[in-house]
C-alpha positions, 0 to 999 in steps of 0.5 A: 269455281262452283258459282261458275259451274252452277251458272253454266248449268242454269242457262238451259233451264232458264231458257226452258222456263222463258219458252214454256211460260205463257204469262211471260212470253208475248203471244206474237213472240218469235223463236230462232234456233241456229248452230254450226259445226266446224272441223279443221286442221292447223299446221304451225312451224316447230320453233328451232333456236337460232344457234341450233346445230344444222342436224336440229334444223334438218330435223325441223318439223311442223306441229299439227292439231285437229279442232272441232268447234260447234255452237247452238244459239237460241233466240226468243222474243219475250215481249214486244221490247224484250228479247233473249239470246242463249248461246252454247259452244264447245271447242276441242283441240287435239295436238298430234306431237304434243298431247299434253296440250290437248284441251276442251273449251266449253262456253255459254252466254246469256244476253238480253235486249231491252227497250225500256223507253223510246230511243233507249236500248240496253243489253245486259249480258253474262258469260262463262267459259271453262277450259280443261287440259287433258294432261296439264294443271292449267284448267281455268274458268272465265266469268264475264258480265257486262252492260251496254246502253244506247240512246238514239235521237234522230236517225243517225245520232247515237250515244253508247256507254258500257262497262264490263267485268272479267274474272279468271280463276285457275284450279291449281295455279291460283297465282295466275288468277286475275280480274279486269274491267273496262268502260267505254263511251262513244258518240256518233253524229252526222255531218252531212247527208252521207257522212257520219262521224264517230268519236269514242273513248275506253279505259281498261284495267287488269290485275293479277293475284300474284304479280311477276315478270310475265304477269304484270298489272296494267291499265290502258286508255284509248281514244278513237275517231271513226266515220261512215260514208254512204253514197 
């Protein structure tokens, strides 16, 4: 847990160093700061067993929670072919009838965009998420790291390859701990002047520390075909 916590606290200092170091930041570098705050309420039907008595059905109510979601993102161009994006986000949920479910989620992401050579682009990224409950033992951390690369030739010819790793750790209920990974590849090619076809494949794997009827290891594979037509 300490590794995830340290990484989250290191995001802003890293951003400050990038912004203030004149030898690293390009003279014509551009910066952008964006953000948003959202407030809302969600209502859901309280589940009633199909064989419940009529009295129970008469007492059926709506559950409600209030949420506050805010995020801030900073984009910095470091070099002509290198940029960095840092995003911080917080989501709070307060339940009216079930306060034990009240929780706060904090999220931070660091993403680079690199163009080492002509026609090549690489996007490495790492993110951390911390979810804490007010009155439950399900507090957990999620670490995600991945990279995507693209090779482009011509105007609409693209090949993309990527991989990611996800690790989930619970403070108390360690039997829920799990790890997962995924890889994908896709090819995009023009067929006619206006039609572009894309084919891809993806594989994913997820494994729990302790398996059970509700926590089963899984492997998934898929293939896809898509198109874009401009007219």
